[in-house]
N, C-alpha and C positions, 0 to 999 in steps of 0.2 A: 603550170604550178611555179610560183616564184621560189627562188632558193632561200633557205633559212638565213637570217642574219648571223654573221659569224662573229663570235665573241672569244676572246682569250682572257682568262681569268688567272691573275697571279696571286697565289696565297702562300703564307709561310709554310704550312704543313697541313696534312689532312686533319680536320677537326670534326668531331662526332655531331656537332650542331649544324655544320655547313654542308656535309655531304648529301643530306637529303634534298637541300636546296639546289646543289649542283646537279643532281639526277633529274630534278624537275626542270631546271633550265635547259638540260640536254634534249628535252622533248620538244622545246620550242626554238632553240637556237642550235647553230652549228658551233658547239662549245668545245674548247680545249682548255684544260686547267694546268697550270704550270706551278709546281711546288718548289720552294726554296729548300725544304728539308724533308726527310722521311722519318723523323724521330718518332712520331706517334704510331707509325706502322711497325717499326723495329721493336718498339717498347724500350723502356729504360727508366732511369731515375727521373722522377718528377719532383722538382724542388719544393713545390707547394705541398704535395702530398707526403713528401719525405719518404718515398718508397718507389719501387719500379712499377710502372703502369703500362698496361697494354689494353686498349679498348676491345670489348668483345662484340661490338657491332660492325658491319661492313662499312668501311670509310671510302672505298674506291669503286663502288658498284655503280653502274648507270651512266657513266660519263668517260670521256677520254682524258688522259692526263699524262704528264711527263714530270719526272723528278730532275731538277737542274743540280748540277754539281755545286756544292757549297764549299767555298774556299775558306770560310770562317774557321778560326782555331777553336771556337766555342763548341762544347759538346751538347748544347741545349739552346732553346729559343726563349729568351726572357725580355724581349722588347728593347734590347741594347742594340744600337745601331749596326754594329759589326757582327752580330750573331748570324746574319744572313748576307753573304757576299757571293753573288751568283752572277759572274760576268757573262754567262751563257745566255742571259735574258737579252743581250743585245743582238746576238745572232738570231735567236728566235723571233724577236720583233722585226728584224730586216727581212726575214724570210716569211713572216706572217702576213696573211692576206685578210686579217680580221677587220671588221667595221669598227669594233669597239675593243679597247683594252680596259679591264677592270682591275683595280688593285684595292686591297684592304689596308687602309692607314698609310702612314709615311714614316713608321719607326725604323725600318731596316734600310741599310744601304741599297739593297736590291730593289725596294720600292721606289726610291729616288732615281735608280737607273732606268726603271720601266718608265716613269714620268718623263724624264729628260729625253731618253731614246725615242719613245712614242711621239712626242710632240715634234722633235727634230725631223721625224720621218712624216709628219703630217697626219698622224693618227688621232683618233678621238679617244682621250684618256679619261675614264670615269673613276672617281674616288669614293669608296664606301668607308665610313668612319663611325665609331660608336661614342665619341667623346661627348659627355654631358656638360652643358654650360655651367650648371651649378657647381660642379666640382672644379671646373676651370677657373671660376672667379674666386676660388679660395687661394689661389697662387698668388705669390708676391706681385707687386706692381711692376717691379723690374722684369721679373719672369714673363708676365703678360706683355709687357712692351716689346721684349725681344722676340717673343713667340708671334706677336702680331706682325712685326716687321718681317720675320722669316716666312710665315704662312701667307698672309695677305699680299705681300709684295714679291714673293718668289714662288713658293710651291703652288699656291692656288691660282697664280696666274697662268700656269701651264696646264691646269685641269679644265676639261671641257664640261663635265657634269659632276654633281655631287650627290651621292646617295645617302640620304639621312634615314635613320632607323626609327626615330621617334621625336617627340616635341623637343626634349633636351638636346638631341643631336642636331636638329633643325636650328635651334637657337644658337648652338655653337657656330655652325657655319655662317649664320647671319652676323653674329658678333664679329667674325673675321672677314666680313665684307662680301660674302657670296650673295649674288642677286637672286631673287625668287625664281627667275627663269631658268636658272642652272640647277635647281634642286629637283630631285626625284625621290619619292617616298618608297623606300624598301624596308618595311617594318621588320624587325627581328622576330624570328619565329623558330619554333622547334618542329619536329616531325609529328604534326597533329595527328595524322592518321594512325601512326604507331601507338601513340599514347591513348587515343580514343579507343582503339582495339583493346588495348590492356584495360582501360577503364571498364569497358563492357564485360570483359572476360573476368575481372576480379570483383565486380559489383556483387553485393550480397554474399561475399565470401570472407568478410572481415575476420570473423572468429577463427576460421581455419588458417588464415594467413598470419594472424597474430600468434597462433600456436606454433606455426612453422618458424616464425622469427623469434620464438622464445620470449614473447611479450605477454604481459597480463591481458586476458581476453576481456575483462570487465573495465578496463581502463580507457579514457579518452586519450588521444595521442597528440602532443605538440611535436612537429617535425622541423628539423633543421637539415639542410642538405648543401654543404659547402665544405671547403678546406678548413682545418683547424689552424688558421694563421691570424696574425693580429689584425689585418685589414677587414677580416670577416667578423671580428668580435664575438667569437662563440662564447666567451665568458660572460658577456652581457646577458645572453639568454639563460645560462645556468643561474646567475644571480636573480634574474627576473622570475625564473621558475620557483626559486627558493622563497621569494616573496609572495608567490601565489597562495601557498599554504592551503591548497585544495586537495581533498582526497581523490583517489581513484583516477589520477592523472600520471601518464608517463611522458618524459621527454626523451625523444629519440634523435640522436645527432648523427646523421649520416655524414662520414667523411674521415680525413686523416690529416695529420700535419704536425708542426713543430709544437703547437700548444697543447698536445694531448697530455703530457706529464703535469703541466700546470692545471689543466682541467680536472684530471684525476685527483690531484692533490686537494684542490678546492672541494670537490664532491666528497672526498673522504673526511677532510677536516671539519666540514659542516654537516656531516652525517646525512647527506641527502640521499633519498631513496628514490627508486624508479627513474634514474638517469642512465640512459644506455648510449655508449659510444661505439658505433657499429664497426669502425674502420672503413676503408674504401670499399664502396659498393659499385659494381660495374653497371653499364647501361641495361643489360639483359634483366637485371633484378631490381633496378631503382623503382619501377612502377609498383612493385608490391608494397614498398614503403609509402608511396603516395596514396595507394588505395586504403591504407589503414589510418591515415591522418585526419585529425579534426581542425587542426590549425597549422598553417605553414608560416614559418618565421624567417626573414632575412634581415640581419641587424648590421650589415656592412657599413663601414666608414668610407669606403670608396667602391663603387660598383657601377661601371658605365651603363649596364642594362640589367642583368640578372636573369638569365634565360631559364633558371630552375623555377622562376615565378610562372613563366609560360607553361612549364610542365605541370606545375601544381593546378593552374587553372584548367587544364585538361581533365583533372580529377575533381574539379568543382570544390577545391578546398579553400575555406575562408583564409585571407592573408593578413599578416601583420609585418609591415615593411618599413625600414627606417627612410627617413625623408630625404637622405643623400642618394638613394638608389635611382639610377637614371630612367627606369622604366615606370616610375611612380605616375607621372601625368597620363600614361597610356594604359596601364594595367590595373592600378589600384584606385577604387572609387570608395570614399569613406562612407561607411554605414551600409554599402551595397554589396561589395564582395570582400571587404576588409577594412583594415585601419592602417594609417600611416603614423608612426611615432617619431619623436625627436631623437635622431641618432645619439646614442650614448646615455639617454635618459632611462634608467633601469626602472623607475617607477612608472614612467609613461608606457614603456614596453610591457610591463607586467599588467597594467590596467588594460591595455588594448587586448591582450591575450584573454584576460578575464571577461571582457565584454563578449568575445566570441563564445567562450565556454559557457557563458550564461545565455546564449541564444539570441544575441542581438541582431545577427544577420538573418534576413528573411530568405529561406531556401529557395523559393520560386523566383523571386526577383533576382537573386544571385545567379541562378541557372541561366536565366534569359540574358542577363548581362555578359556573363562569361561566354555564352554562345556567340554573342555579337563581337566580343573581343577576339575570339578564335577565328572568326571569319575574316577579320582585318588582318590579324597577325598569323598569316599562313603563307607558305612557300608559293602557292599558285598566285596569290595576290602580288608577291614580289615580282614573279615572272611577268604577270599582266602589266605592271607599272614599268618594268624594263622595256617590254615591247612597245608600249605607248611612247616611252622616251626615244627609242630608236626611230619610230615613225615621225615624231616631231623634228628630230634632228636631220632628217633627209631633206 
């Protein structure tokens, strides 16, 4: 029996969305994960949520890992270059016998250290990134020129393979000169088996779950699940809900953040009924909210992917998503499993929600489409494509 391919994966910190993928990778590969920070394990202040957060799902099960000493003076990770300064990556890569080094993005100083050290030692460095081209092209010409010089002529020259997560991510890499032969499809996914199990468990229990969550049992539910921060545009959804003027509808906004006071003020000022701001909901409970939703809405002005859409698809919820969200080409199919609206257009957002509430999505076709989407956007599919990439590289 041949030995498993050896992979070292360098990540900023344990992430609830990535841990199931790492456990799946560990079944196929000799995997070791190196973390730049343990902030999500210790728990602490999350700037986006505006409160202390500690995830209640296991983040370190099923794979081998090491936390590297972070010499940064920053107490959090917020994509600033010097939030992660881990000189220990050099020693680990020197000692490492891996066939492949994988990094997520290039934001941190430690990411650049991995790329440079790995290439100097003749190792194969693979880069996974979520950047959508549509958002990229909204930047200034000067910014794009400088970034193209930095990425195309320096960073990307040192990378062996590029792991794209969807069509917008692929377009991004191609825009910066990455040839097709260096691209590997590793679609963004959530823990489908976990959510599918919960979907089955909560199916046909809607009324009791609504009662448990203190929501009206005879209402349809519009669900939002994101931080209450400007980039997520939660007030757009509240204003769109106001325009609906439809009886027996609840707007449930799962999340927390700096805009809470502004949202509460708008709700009170305009005497809006049946708008519920839940506060932060941890992973062990989020499935209950998906199970009672009739529409799922994401109205962000910047969203590289939007993994909560993957979660909603597991519960077969019709989607309403802004046209700027990176996963739209892969996950949202107009009139089949949802609608795409013009970001910031409150009337368009309201009309799309109303179409779904009026039954415009055919349930059987939506179910078949969502099943196909989940087959592609699955951790097993990622592992399969990584395996093929390693075989081709030999």
